[in-house]
N, C-alpha and C positions, 0 to 999 in steps of 0.2 A: 116277314114283318121288318126284320132288321136291315133288309136291303133297300128300303125306301128312305134313304138318307140323302137329302139334297143340300143341307147346310151343316157344316162342321166347324166348331170352334176349338182350336188347340191353344191351351194356356201353358206357357213355358216360363217358369220363374227365373231361369238363368238368362242373363242378358248379354253374354259375350258372343263374338262371331262364331266360336267353336260350338256353342250351344245351338245357335241358329243352323249351322251346317248339318248338325246331326238330324235335323228334321226334314232334310231333303228326301231321304229314303222313306221317311214316314209319310210325307206327302204322296210319294209315288205309290206306297202301299195302300193308302186311303183311296187314291184314284182307281187302283185296280179292284179294291174290295167293294167300292160303292159307285163305280162307273162315273168318275169325274164330278163329284159334287162341288159346290162352292166351298172353298176352305178359307176360314178366317184364322189368322195367327196373331196371338198376343204374347209379348214377353216384356219383362222388366228390364229393358235395354237402354233406359235413360234417353229415349227418343232418338236412338241411333238408327232404328228402322232398317236393319241390315238388308232385308229383301227388297226394299225400295231404293237401295243405294248400292253398296259394295257387292251384294249377292244378286243383283238384278238379273244378270245373265244366266243364273242357275234357277231362278224362281219359276215354277210352273205358272201357266197363264191363269189358272183358276184359283190362285192363292192371293189373298189380300191381307195386308197388315192392318190390324186394329189400332187406331190411333186416338180414339175418343175417350178411353178410360184414363183416370187420373194416374199420376206417376206412382210406380210401385203398387199398382192396384192389387188389393188382397192382403197387403202387409200392415194395414192400419185399421183399427177398430171402426173408425168412422165410415169406412167403405161398406160396412155391413148395412148401412142405412141408405145407400144409393138406390134410387128408384129406377128400375129398368123399364123401358117401354115395351109394350106387347109385340111390336114389330121386330124387336131385338130377340127373335126366337131362333133357336138352333135345334135341329133334329138330334145332333149328338155333340156333347161337349167332352173333350178329353183334357182333364186337369192333370198335367204331368208334373206335379210336385207333391210333397208329402206332409205339409203343415195342415193340421186339422182345422184351425181357424180360417186359414186361407180358403180351404175347400168349402167351408160353410158359406163364405162370402161368394165364391164362384157359383155355388149351387143355387143361388138366388137369381142368376141369369136365366131367363125363360128357356126351357129346353124340354125335349122328350126323353132323351137318354143322357146319362151322366156317368163317365168313367173317371174315378179318382183313385189315387194311391195312398191317401191318408188313412191311417189305421188299417192297413192291408185291404183297402177297398170297401170299408164299412159304409161310406157315403155313396157308393156307386148305385146307379139305377139302370138296369138291374144289378144286383149284387154280383160283383166279379172279384174274386180274391187273387192276389198275386203277391209273391214275396221277392220278386226279382228287383234288384237294385239298379240295373242298367237303364239309362235314360231311354234308349230305343226299345230294348227287349221287353221292358215291362208293358209298353204300349202294345207290342206284338202279342205278348201273352194274353193281355186283356181282349184284344181283338179276336184272337183264336177262340176264346171262350164265348165272346159276344156273338161271333158268327158261327160258332160250333164247327170249326174246320181248322186243319193244320196249315200253318203259313211257313213257307221256306223263305226266310228273310235274306239269306245269303244270295238268292237269285234276284233280289230287287236291285236293279242297276240304274245308275243315273247317266244319261247321255248328255253330251254337250254339243254345241254348234260346230259344224265342220270347219268353220273359219278359224277356230282356235287350234284345231288339229293342224291345219295348214300353216299357221304361224309357228307352231312348235316345230314342225318339219323344217321350216325356213331357218330357225334359230340353231337347231342342232345338226351337227355333221353326221352324215349317213354312216360313215365307216368307224365311228367311235362308240365305245361302250361307256355309258354314263351311270353313275350312282347319285341319287338325290339325297341331299342332307338338309334337314331343318333343325336349327340350333337354338333359336331365340324363343323365350317364353313370353306370353302376353302379360303375365303378372310378375314383374321383377321382384316383388316382395315374397313370392313363394319359391320354394326350392324345387325347380323343375328342370334346370339346365345341366348338361354335362360340364365337367371341367373342360374348358376350351382346349388346353394343350393335349388332353387325352383323346378327345374326339378328332382332333386334327391328326394325331398319330394313326387313328383308324383310317382316315382319308389317305394318308401317306402310304399305309399298308396296301390299300387297294389300288393306289396309283401305280405301285410296283407290279401289280398284276394286270396292267394294261387297261385300267378303268380311269375315266375322267370324272373327278368329283364335281358335281354340280350343286351349288349351294342356293337354297331358297332363302335368301337374306335380303331384306329391304335395303335400298340404297342409303337410307338415313343412318345405318349402323356403320359409319365410316371407319372407326378404329378396328372393328372386328373384321371388316372386309380387307383392310390393309394387312392385318395380322395373317389372315388366311392366304393372301397373295404372296406374302413374304415367305411363308413356310411351305406353300404348295404351288409351285410354278405353273402347273397345268390346271389350277382351280378355275372353274367356270361359273358365271352367275347369269343363267339363262334369262331371267326376268328383266335384267338390265338391258338386254339386247332387243327387247320386244318393242313393237310399235306402241305408242302411248295408248291408243284406243283399245288395245288388247290386254292391258295391264290390270287384270282382275282375277278372281279365283278360278274362273273357267280355264284360263291359260295355265294355271298351276296344275290343274287336273290333266290337261292335255300334255304338258311337259312330263308329269309323273308317269304317264302311259308310255313315254319314250325312254324312260330309264330302265336299266336292267333290274334294279330294285331300289327301294327308298329306305332311308333311316331317319327317324324322327323322335322328338320328345313329345310330351303331352302339351300340345298347343293348338291354335286354330288351324295352322297349316297341316297338322296331322290329319284333320278331318277332310281336308281337300285331297291329300295324298291317298286317303282311305277310299276315295271315290274312284280311284284308278283300278286297273286290273292287274297291276304288278305287285310283287311281293313287298310287304311293308313291315319293317322292323321297328316296333314302338317301345320306347323305354319310359316307363312311368315311375315316378318317385312314390306315388300312392294313388288310390282311387281308380285303378284300372278296371275294377269290376263295375264301375259306374259309367266310365267314359270311353273304354277301349273300342276301336273300330270293329264292327261286326262284319267280318269277311273271312273267307277261307284262306285268303292270301295274307292275312295279318298275323304276325308273330309278336307276342307280348312278353316283355321282360319287366316283371313287377318287382321293383326294388324292395318294397315293403315286405313282400313274401320272402324275399331273400335276406331280410334283415340288414339292408344296406341303404345308402343314400346315393342318389344319382350323381351328385357332384363329387363323389369320391370313387366312382367306378373307374377302373383302370382300362386302358385300351385293349389289353389282352382279354379281359372278360367280355367286352363288347364284341370284339372280333370273333371270339369263340362261339358266342350265342348266334351271331349272324351266319358264320360258316357251317355250323352244325345244321342249321335249317336251310341252308343253300345246298347242302350235301356236297361240299367241296373240301 
């Protein structure tokens, strides 16, 4: 019965590019589980429509962004009174947020099955209980119970077009060993970034070990780029060397696969690096249990658990964590 799923609606309350990137593996999982149904994706992204723009090269062909709902759909009481047409029917709705009122609103959309995480799944149909906080894993856990089978999410991999791999090979020198660094946070009002001087000390440390630090830093961050170049003579900015038509997240994934390993903070680029097959060292100030990459190659340093702040971490602490997990 559960396998006759032809139309799936995924509701994601988060609106950033990192939130959207996390659903790439979920799309792949749904395609595997239900044999490529039509997938509709809605998020409160202020009409940025990531999959129709920046993430277009990574979007599966059977995914369509829902654009007809009002802004911040589900977050206003008046949305409860929206009349949905009968043709707006979904075999399965996955409501990936936890606000009870929002779920009541989304549950009015015509459907056959409804998976929700509000009140530990109380509104789900059929009832599926989950206590997992992680954005991806709570969906995985629900689908395991819904399908009555175990899912190995670590083996759900995202492939990219070979043209991006070829561009990455063109940009990077064959005989060099690269380490990828991602330093900038998408929300400057939140504490997510390393102290710049300390993370550059980390890059200098590995430079002395015959590695080339490759920085995933957008060209608009001029002062940061100049500071990096001044302190690290062999610093490399691979995206800056790319042909304009390849400058999108698929190239970041391809470049990440050419690194020896990657180091990142909690940001959108982290989720791109997490799609690669290389070791990834992620430093979270907090909320790692909700947003950390799910991969056997991901190593998480959670400052909150260590009773520390990421912006006061010393280079020695960062290096120690990395080298312990590199076994060097």
